C-alpha positions as CSV (number, residue, x, y, z in Angstrom):
1,M,0.0,0.0,-0.2
2,Q,1.4,3.4,-1.0
3,L,1.1,6.3,1.7
4,H,1.0,9.9,1.1
5,P,4.8,10.9,2.1
6,I,3.9,13.4,4.4
7,L,1.7,10.6,6.1
8,T,4.8,8.1,5.8
9,Q,6.8,11.0,7.9
10,L,4.4,11.3,10.6
11,L,4.0,7.5,11.1
12,Q,7.8,7.1,11.4
13,Q,8.0,10.0,13.5
14,Q,5.3,8.3,15.9
15,I,6.8,5.0,15.8
16,A,10.2,6.4,16.5
17,A,8.6,8.4,19.6
18,G,7.9,5.7,21.5
19,I,5.3,5.7,24.4
20,V,5.0,6.2,28.2
21,I,3.1,3.4,30.1
22,R,2.6,4.2,34.0
23,G,5.5,6.7,33.8
24,Q,7.9,4.5,32.1
25,Y,9.0,5.0,28.6
26,H,8.8,2.2,26.0
27,N,10.0,2.0,22.4
28,F,8.9,-1.3,20.8
29,G,10.1,-0.3,17.5
30,K,7.0,-1.1,15.5
31,G,3.5,-0.5,15.5
32,V,1.5,2.6,16.8
33,L,-0.2,3.0,20.3
34,Q,-4.1,1.8,19.9
35,G,-6.0,5.1,19.7
36,A,-3.2,7.2,19.0
37,I,-3.8,10.1,16.3
38,L,-2.8,7.9,13.3
39,S,-4.3,4.5,14.4
40,G,-8.1,4.9,13.1
41,A,-7.0,6.6,9.6
42,L,-4.2,3.7,9.0
43,A,-6.9,1.3,10.2
44,N,-9.5,2.9,7.6
45,L,-6.6,3.0,4.8
46,Y,-5.3,-0.6,5.3
47,L,-8.6,-2.6,5.6
48,T,-10.1,-0.7,2.5
49,E,-9.8,-3.5,0.3
50,F,-11.3,-5.8,3.1
51,D,-14.2,-3.9,3.1
52,R,-14.4,-3.8,-0.6
53,R,-14.3,-7.5,-0.5
54,C,-17.0,-7.8,2.0
55,L,-19.2,-5.5,0.2
56,A,-18.7,-7.4,-3.0
57,A,-19.5,-10.8,-1.5
58,G,-22.7,-9.1,-0.3
59,L,-21.6,-9.5,3.6
60,N,-23.6,-7.5,6.1
61,L,-20.5,-5.9,8.0
62,V,-20.2,-3.4,10.4
63,R,-16.6,-2.2,11.0
64,Y,-15.2,0.3,13.7
65,G,-11.5,0.3,13.6
66,D,-10.1,-3.0,13.8
67,D,-13.5,-4.2,15.6
68,F,-16.0,-5.5,13.2
69,A,-19.3,-7.6,13.2
70,I,-21.0,-9.7,10.2
71,A,-24.8,-10.6,10.6
72,T,-25.7,-13.6,8.6
73,S,-29.3,-15.6,8.0
74,D,-27.9,-18.8,9.6
75,W,-25.3,-20.8,11.3
76,L,-23.8,-22.5,7.9
77,Q,-23.5,-19.1,6.5
78,A,-21.6,-17.6,9.2
79,N,-19.0,-20.3,9.1
80,R,-18.6,-20.0,5.5
81,A,-18.0,-16.2,5.7
82,L,-15.7,-16.5,8.9
83,E,-13.5,-18.6,6.6
84,R,-13.7,-16.0,3.7
85,V,-12.7,-13.4,6.4
86,R,-9.8,-15.6,7.7
87,E,-8.7,-15.4,4.0
88,W,-8.7,-12.0,2.9
89,L,-7.1,-10.7,6.3
90,A,-4.4,-13.1,5.9
91,E,-3.3,-11.7,2.6
92,L,-3.1,-8.4,4.5
93,Y,-0.8,-10.3,7.0
94,L,-3.5,-9.8,9.5
95,Q,-4.9,-12.5,11.8
96,L,-8.4,-12.9,13.9
97,Q,-7.9,-13.2,17.7
98,P,-9.3,-16.6,18.5
99,E,-10.5,-15.6,22.0
100,K,-12.7,-12.7,20.4
101,T,-13.9,-14.5,17.5
102,Q,-17.2,-16.2,17.8
103,I,-20.6,-16.9,16.3
104,Y,-23.5,-16.1,18.4
105,S,-27.5,-17.1,17.5
106,P,-29.9,-14.2,17.8
107,D,-30.7,-15.0,21.4
108,D,-27.1,-15.2,22.6
109,E,-25.8,-12.2,24.6
110,F,-22.7,-10.5,23.2
111,I,-20.9,-7.5,23.4
112,F,-19.5,-5.2,20.6
113,L,-17.7,-2.1,21.3
114,G,-18.6,-2.0,24.5
115,Y,-22.2,-2.3,24.2
116,R,-24.0,-5.3,25.3
117,F,-26.9,-6.9,22.9
118,F,-29.3,-9.4,24.5
119,Q,-32.8,-10.1,23.1
120,G,-33.2,-7.3,20.7
121,Q,-31.9,-4.9,23.5
122,V,-29.0,-3.1,23.2
123,Y,-27.2,-1.4,26.6
124,P,-24.5,0.9,26.7
125,P,-21.2,0.1,29.0
126,P,-21.8,0.9,32.6
127,P,-19.5,3.5,33.5
128,P,-16.5,2.9,36.0
129,V,-16.8,3.2,39.9
130,Q,-15.4,7.0,40.7
131,K,-15.1,9.7,42.8
132,N,-16.0,13.2,42.2
133,G,-13.1,15.4,41.7
134,E,-10.5,12.9,42.3
135,W,-7.0,13.0,40.3
136,V,-5.8,10.1,38.8
137,L,-3.4,9.0,36.3
138,S,-3.9,7.5,33.0
139,P,-2.1,4.2,31.6
140,S,0.2,6.7,29.7
141,G,1.1,8.7,32.9
142,F,-1.2,11.7,32.0
143,P,-3.1,13.3,35.2
144,Y,-6.9,13.8,34.8
145,R,-10.0,14.4,36.9
146,K,-12.5,11.9,37.2
147,R,-16.4,12.9,36.9
148,V,-19.3,11.6,38.1
149,Q,-21.5,9.7,35.3
150,K,-25.0,9.8,35.1
151,K,-27.0,6.7,35.9
152,P,-26.8,3.9,32.7
153,V,-29.9,4.2,30.6
154,K,-31.0,1.3,28.6
155,I,-30.9,1.9,24.9
156,S,-33.0,0.0,22.1
157,R,-33.1,1.7,18.8
158,P,-32.0,0.6,15.1
159,P,-28.3,1.5,14.4
160,L,-27.8,5.0,13.2
161,A,-26.8,3.5,9.9
162,C,-30.7,2.3,9.4
163,S,-31.5,6.0,8.8
164,L,-29.5,6.1,5.6
165,K,-31.2,5.9,2.3
166,P,-30.6,2.6,0.6
167,V,-27.3,2.0,-0.9
168,A,-26.9,-0.2,-4.0
169,F,-23.9,-2.5,-3.0
170,P,-22.5,-4.7,-5.4
171,V,-24.2,-8.1,-6.5
172,A,-22.4,-11.0,-4.5
173,K,-21.0,-13.6,-6.6
174,P,-22.6,-16.9,-5.3
175,T,-19.1,-18.7,-5.9
176,H,-18.2,-17.6,-2.3
177,L,-20.8,-19.6,-0.6
178,W,-19.2,-22.9,-2.0
179,S,-15.8,-22.6,-0.4
180,D,-15.0,-25.7,1.7
181,V,-12.1,-25.2,4.1
182,M,-13.6,-26.8,7.1
183,P,-12.1,-30.3,7.6
184,T,-13.2,-33.1,9.9
185,L,-11.4,-34.1,13.3
186,Y,-10.4,-37.4,13.1
187,I,-8.8,-39.0,16.6
188,T,-7.4,-42.3,16.1
189,D,-4.8,-42.8,18.9
190,Q,-5.9,-44.8,21.6
191,G,-6.4,-43.3,24.9
192,A,-6.1,-39.7,23.3
193,Y,-8.2,-37.0,24.9
194,L,-10.2,-34.2,23.3
195,S,-10.9,-31.0,25.5
196,A,-11.7,-27.3,24.4
197,K,-9.9,-24.2,25.8
198,N,-10.4,-20.5,24.4
199,Q,-13.1,-21.6,21.7
200,Q,-10.1,-24.4,20.3
201,F,-10.3,-28.0,20.4
202,I,-6.9,-29.6,21.8
203,V,-6.4,-33.1,21.3
204,S,-3.8,-34.3,23.9
205,Y,-2.0,-37.8,24.1
206,H,-0.3,-39.0,27.3
207,R,-1.0,-35.5,28.8
208,E,1.1,-34.0,25.8
209,D,-0.8,-31.4,23.7
210,R,-0.5,-32.8,20.0
211,V,-3.2,-30.8,17.9
212,K,-4.9,-27.5,18.4
213,V,-7.5,-26.4,16.2
214,P,-10.3,-23.7,16.2
215,A,-13.7,-24.5,16.9
216,N,-14.7,-22.5,13.9
217,R,-12.7,-24.6,11.5
218,V,-14.1,-27.8,12.5
219,S,-17.1,-29.5,10.6
220,H,-17.4,-32.8,12.2
221,I,-15.4,-34.8,15.0
222,V,-14.9,-38.6,14.6
223,L,-13.8,-40.6,17.7
224,F,-11.9,-44.2,16.9
225,G,-12.1,-46.5,19.8
226,C,-11.0,-45.9,23.3
227,C,-10.8,-41.8,22.7
228,N,-12.1,-39.4,25.7
229,I,-13.6,-36.1,25.4
230,S,-14.1,-33.6,28.0
231,H,-17.5,-32.0,29.2
232,G,-16.1,-28.9,27.5
233,A,-15.2,-30.1,24.1
234,A,-18.6,-32.0,24.2
235,S,-20.5,-28.6,25.1
236,L,-18.4,-26.6,22.7
237,A,-19.2,-29.2,19.8
238,L,-23.0,-28.8,20.6
239,H,-23.0,-25.2,20.7
240,R,-21.8,-25.2,17.3
241,R,-23.6,-27.9,16.1
242,I,-20.7,-29.9,15.2
243,P,-21.6,-33.7,15.1
244,I,-19.5,-36.1,17.1
245,M,-19.4,-39.6,15.5
246,Y,-18.2,-42.6,17.6
247,L,-16.6,-45.5,15.8
248,S,-14.7,-48.8,16.7
249,Q,-11.2,-48.9,16.6
250,K,-12.5,-51.0,13.4
251,G,-14.4,-48.5,11.9
252,R,-17.5,-49.9,12.9
253,Y,-20.1,-47.4,13.5
254,F,-21.5,-46.9,17.2
255,G,-23.5,-43.7,17.5
256,R,-23.4,-39.9,17.0
257,L,-23.8,-37.1,19.5
258,Y,-25.3,-33.8,18.1
259,A,-27.4,-30.8,19.1
260,E,-31.3,-30.7,19.1
261,S,-32.4,-31.6,15.8
262,N,-33.1,-28.6,13.3
263,A,-36.0,-30.5,11.7
264,K,-38.4,-28.1,10.3
265,V,-42.3,-29.1,11.0
266,E,-42.9,-27.7,7.5
267,Y,-40.4,-30.4,5.8
268,L,-41.6,-33.0,8.2
269,M,-45.1,-32.8,7.1
270,Q,-44.0,-32.9,3.8
271,Q,-42.0,-36.2,4.3
272,V,-44.7,-38.0,5.9
273,Q,-47.4,-37.1,3.2
274,R,-44.7,-37.9,0.4
275,S,-44.3,-41.2,2.3
276,L,-47.8,-42.2,1.9
277,D,-47.7,-41.3,-2.0
278,P,-46.8,-44.3,-3.6
279,T,-46.2,-42.2,-7.0
280,F,-44.0,-40.0,-5.4
281,T,-41.9,-42.6,-3.8
282,R,-41.6,-44.6,-6.7
283,T,-40.6,-42.0,-9.0
284,Q,-37.8,-40.6,-6.5
285,A,-36.7,-44.1,-6.2
286,E,-36.1,-44.9,-9.6
287,A,-34.2,-41.6,-10.2
288,I,-32.1,-42.7,-7.5
289,V,-31.2,-46.5,-8.6
290,A,-30.7,-45.2,-12.1
291,A,-28.3,-42.8,-11.0
292,K,-26.5,-45.4,-8.9
293,L,-26.3,-47.8,-11.4
294,H,-25.1,-45.2,-14.0
295,N,-22.3,-44.2,-11.9
296,S,-21.3,-47.9,-11.2
297,R,-20.9,-48.2,-14.9
298,I,-19.1,-45.3,-15.5
299,L,-16.4,-46.1,-12.9
300,L,-16.1,-49.6,-14.7
301,L,-15.7,-47.9,-18.0
302,R,-13.2,-45.6,-16.5
303,L,-11.1,-48.3,-15.1
304,N,-11.3,-50.5,-18.0
305,Q,-10.2,-48.1,-20.4
306,R,-7.0,-49.1,-21.2
307,R,-7.2,-52.8,-20.3
308,K,-10.3,-54.1,-21.9
309,I,-11.0,-56.9,-19.9
310,D,-13.9,-59.1,-21.5
311,P,-15.6,-59.9,-18.5
312,V,-15.9,-56.3,-17.3
313,V,-17.0,-55.1,-20.9
314,T,-19.7,-57.8,-20.6
315,A,-20.7,-56.5,-17.1
316,I,-20.8,-53.2,-18.4
317,D,-23.2,-54.3,-21.6
318,K,-25.3,-55.8,-18.6
319,M,-25.4,-53.1,-16.4
320,A,-27.1,-51.1,-19.2
321,W,-29.4,-53.2,-20.1
322,L,-30.5,-53.6,-16.7
323,I,-30.8,-49.4,-16.3
324,E,-33.4,-49.8,-19.4
325,E,-35.0,-52.8,-17.6
326,M,-35.9,-51.4,-14.3
327,V,-38.3,-48.9,-15.4
328,N,-40.7,-51.9,-16.1
329,A,-40.2,-53.4,-12.6
330,E,-44.0,-54.1,-11.2
331,S,-43.2,-52.8,-7.6
332,M,-40.7,-51.5,-5.2
333,D,-39.5,-54.8,-4.2
334,A,-38.8,-55.6,-8.0
335,L,-37.2,-52.2,-8.4
336,R,-35.1,-53.2,-5.3
337,G,-34.3,-56.8,-6.9
338,Y,-32.9,-55.1,-10.2
339,E,-30.6,-52.7,-8.1
340,G,-29.4,-56.1,-6.3
341,K,-28.7,-58.0,-9.6
342,A,-26.6,-54.9,-10.9
343,A,-24.8,-54.8,-7.6
344,T,-23.9,-58.3,-8.0
345,V,-22.5,-57.6,-11.6
346,Y,-20.9,-54.6,-10.6
347,F,-18.7,-55.9,-7.6
348,Q,-17.7,-59.0,-9.7
349,A,-16.5,-57.0,-12.6
350,L,-14.7,-54.4,-10.1
351,G,-12.9,-57.3,-8.4
352,A,-11.2,-57.9,-12.0
353,L,-9.8,-54.5,-12.0
354,F,-8.0,-54.4,-8.7
355,T,-4.2,-54.6,-9.5
356,G,-1.3,-55.9,-6.9
357,P,-1.6,-58.2,-4.1
358,F,-5.1,-57.5,-2.9
359,A,-8.0,-59.8,-4.3
360,F,-11.6,-59.2,-4.2
361,E,-14.5,-61.5,-5.2
362,K,-17.8,-60.4,-3.7
363,R,-18.9,-57.8,-1.4
364,T,-18.6,-58.6,2.4
365,K,-20.0,-56.2,5.3
366,R,-20.1,-57.3,8.6
367,P,-17.1,-58.3,8.9
368,P,-15.3,-57.2,5.9
369,T,-13.2,-60.5,5.1
370,D,-10.4,-58.9,3.2
371,P,-8.7,-55.8,2.8
372,V,-10.7,-54.3,0.0
373,N,-14.0,-54.7,1.7
374,S,-12.6,-53.6,4.6
375,L,-11.7,-50.1,2.7
376,M,-14.9,-50.0,1.2
377,S,-16.8,-50.2,4.5
378,L,-15.1,-47.5,6.4
379,G,-15.4,-45.6,3.3
380,Y,-19.4,-46.4,3.2
381,T,-19.7,-45.4,6.9
382,L,-17.5,-41.9,6.6
383,L,-19.5,-41.2,3.5
384,S,-23.1,-42.0,5.4
385,Q,-21.3,-39.6,8.3
386,N,-21.5,-36.6,5.9
387,V,-24.9,-37.3,4.5
388,H,-26.5,-37.4,7.9
389,S,-24.8,-34.3,9.1
390,F,-26.2,-32.4,5.7
391,V,-29.6,-34.0,6.3
392,N,-29.7,-33.0,9.9
393,L,-28.3,-29.4,9.4
394,A,-30.8,-28.6,6.3
395,G,-33.8,-29.5,8.9
396,L,-34.8,-32.9,7.3
397,H,-35.8,-36.1,9.5
398,P,-33.4,-38.6,8.2
399,H,-36.0,-41.6,8.6
400,F,-38.4,-40.5,5.9
401,G,-36.8,-42.5,2.7
402,N,-38.0,-43.6,-0.7
403,L,-36.1,-46.3,-1.9
404,H,-34.9,-47.9,1.6
405,V,-37.6,-49.7,3.4
406,P,-38.5,-47.7,6.6
407,R,-37.6,-49.4,9.6
408,D,-36.7,-48.2,13.6
409,N,-33.4,-46.9,14.0
410,H,-32.5,-46.9,10.3
411,P,-32.0,-43.4,8.4
412,A,-33.8,-44.3,5.3
413,L,-33.1,-40.8,3.6
414,V,-29.2,-41.0,4.5
415,S,-29.2,-44.4,2.7
416,D,-31.0,-43.1,-0.5
417,L,-28.8,-39.9,-1.0
418,M,-25.6,-41.9,-0.3
419,E,-26.5,-44.2,-3.5
420,E,-25.6,-42.0,-6.0
421,F,-22.0,-41.3,-4.4
422,R,-21.0,-44.9,-3.4
423,A,-18.9,-45.7,-6.8
424,Q,-18.2,-41.9,-7.4
425,V,-16.6,-41.2,-4.0
426,V,-16.0,-44.4,-2.2
427,D,-15.5,-47.2,-4.8
428,S,-13.3,-44.7,-6.8
429,F,-11.1,-43.8,-4.0
430,V,-10.6,-47.7,-2.9
431,A,-9.6,-48.1,-6.3
432,Y,-7.1,-45.4,-6.2
433,L,-5.5,-46.5,-2.8
434,V,-5.1,-50.2,-4.1
435,N,-3.9,-49.7,-7.7
436,S,-1.7,-47.0,-6.8
437,R,-0.2,-49.2,-3.9
438,I,-0.8,-46.6,-1.2
439,L,-1.7,-49.4,1.1
440,T,0.3,-52.6,1.2
441,P,-0.7,-56.2,3.1
442,D,1.2,-54.8,5.8
443,D,-1.2,-52.3,6.8
444,F,-3.7,-54.7,7.5
445,T,-4.6,-56.7,10.5
446,P,-4.7,-60.6,10.3
447,P,-8.1,-61.9,10.1
448,D,-9.7,-62.1,13.6
449,E,-12.0,-64.9,15.5
450,R,-14.7,-63.8,12.7
451,N,-12.0,-63.5,9.7
452,G,-12.6,-59.9,9.9
453,V,-9.7,-58.1,8.3
454,Y,-9.0,-54.3,9.5
455,L,-6.2,-51.3,8.9
456,Q,-3.4,-51.1,11.2
457,P,-3.5,-47.8,13.4
458,H,-0.7,-46.3,11.2
459,A,-2.7,-47.2,7.9
460,L,-5.8,-45.9,9.4
461,K,-4.3,-42.6,9.5
462,K,-3.1,-42.7,6.1
463,Y,-6.3,-43.7,4.7
464,L,-8.0,-40.6,6.4
465,K,-5.6,-38.3,5.2
466,H,-6.2,-39.2,1.6
467,W,-10.1,-39.5,2.1
468,E,-10.1,-36.0,3.1
469,E,-8.1,-35.0,-0.3
470,K,-10.4,-36.9,-1.9
471,L,-13.8,-34.9,-0.5
472,L,-11.8,-31.8,-1.3
473,L,-11.5,-32.4,-4.8
474,E,-13.2,-30.0,-7.0
475,I,-15.7,-30.8,-9.7
476,T,-18.3,-29.2,-11.7
477,H,-21.9,-29.7,-10.1
478,P,-24.1,-30.3,-12.6
479,H,-27.3,-28.8,-11.7
480,T,-25.8,-25.2,-10.6
481,Q,-22.7,-25.5,-12.6
482,Y,-20.6,-24.2,-9.6
483,K,-17.2,-25.7,-9.3
484,V,-17.2,-27.0,-6.0
485,S,-15.7,-29.9,-3.7
486,L,-17.3,-33.2,-3.5
487,K,-18.2,-32.6,0.1
488,R,-20.3,-29.7,-1.1
489,C,-21.8,-31.5,-3.9
490,I,-23.2,-33.6,-1.1
491,E,-24.9,-30.4,0.6
492,L,-26.2,-29.3,-2.6
493,Q,-27.9,-32.8,-3.4
494,V,-29.5,-32.6,0.1
495,R,-30.8,-29.1,-1.2
496,E,-31.8,-30.4,-4.4
497,Y,-33.8,-33.2,-2.5
498,I,-35.7,-30.4,-0.3
499,A,-36.6,-28.6,-3.7
500,C,-38.1,-32.1,-4.9
501,L,-40.1,-32.5,-1.6
502,V,-41.9,-29.1,-1.4
503,G,-42.6,-29.2,-5.3
504,E,-40.0,-26.9,-6.8
505,V,-38.7,-29.5,-9.1
506,P,-41.0,-32.4,-10.4
507,I,-38.2,-35.0,-9.5
508,Y,-35.1,-35.6,-7.6
509,R,-32.2,-35.0,-9.8
510,P,-29.3,-37.1,-8.4
511,M,-25.9,-36.4,-9.5
512,R,-24.7,-38.6,-12.5
513,W,-21.1,-38.9,-13.5
514,D,-19.9,-37.9,-17.0
515,K,-18.3,-40.5,-19.1
């Protein structure tokens, strides 16, 4: 930033002059004293580009010096705005203070610029207790006389800015809503302890802090096996609506802890009514199965592009036939039968496309009896966790689906919305790990008493690292045409289902992989 020569000279003089604190002279050699003559002007000059970016992105910014607040319509947009602000300030070599940076709901009490905001009311800061006519020294050593302040009066009025005429701010680009920088916090070391302090999650092992992550940068928490969590960490996660997922050390799903459901009554009523409409459930189920089979077939085409294995070519043709014939299914059970036949054909062909020391003949679930099945089972569990979180966050009830049979303790809608991502996300990811020799036979445990095979602890960390990289892989979402991460695609598809549920679109449009 280029400053006027006179302003530059004044700034250099002010820095060189130093300051007096409690009668003692100090010269830190950098920066200016907060509240000094130039500090306000410099803050406005330095943050001009930041202001422009916020306005261009459509953010409701209120800034005074280096203190600012941003109002958003919901918790999800608040987190996205926070990440964008963090990036923009980093480009100016600035950073947010973690202890001062928080996201508040409309009912929360918070203080901004000394004023207290609570339940729609604004209260001015209380005056300090003082005696009339008493001479005191300021922190800089300057003497002044205290005066008696009047009793504080409650203030409740719109901000002064509301009296201004409307301003045509620049239109925000919608792409800023789809930045995906909040990762999942995985805790795999047995005996690790998750605590919280100053709005940060702290992972310690053998009483030694290993990782510190700001809470506003975490989207999910996954605990493997014997990992403990403090009351403070659980409270912070619940307050910020960060779901906590519990898995066994082998990756088997136990349960989840999350804040009170966001389920909207409007959506719940629609889900109940739609579940009783056989035409609606059949239409959506057909779309889901067709997309699942299409994406599975595309994965076989891609993996077989160079090798041209005859049984795989036959399976690809058979899956194309099943996709055409499934519309003739006389009932939902018959439709599920087509899906089951296609899955058998698909997994047999997929096994022929794995290279290296790992063999895969058929899909086995509980327990997975070979390394490939173990990788798939863990991937499906993690995919389910992501879908489940977005379903809850959007306000849908997870138990009202279309394809999967409703039953107790089974989130049918989550299972429905997973189908289109199984081949596109999990199976392609497993093929990459196996065919690229990222994992070796030594990375897996020997078969246990039930013939179950699982990842070794060190290999689990390697798997999760590549899994997060897979979710952050960017593709063009077919319906919005935005270039977003695979993880964000899951959220967009949940929104797509809501549009179908409330009648904005006639049929659910799953994501279909291009050839």
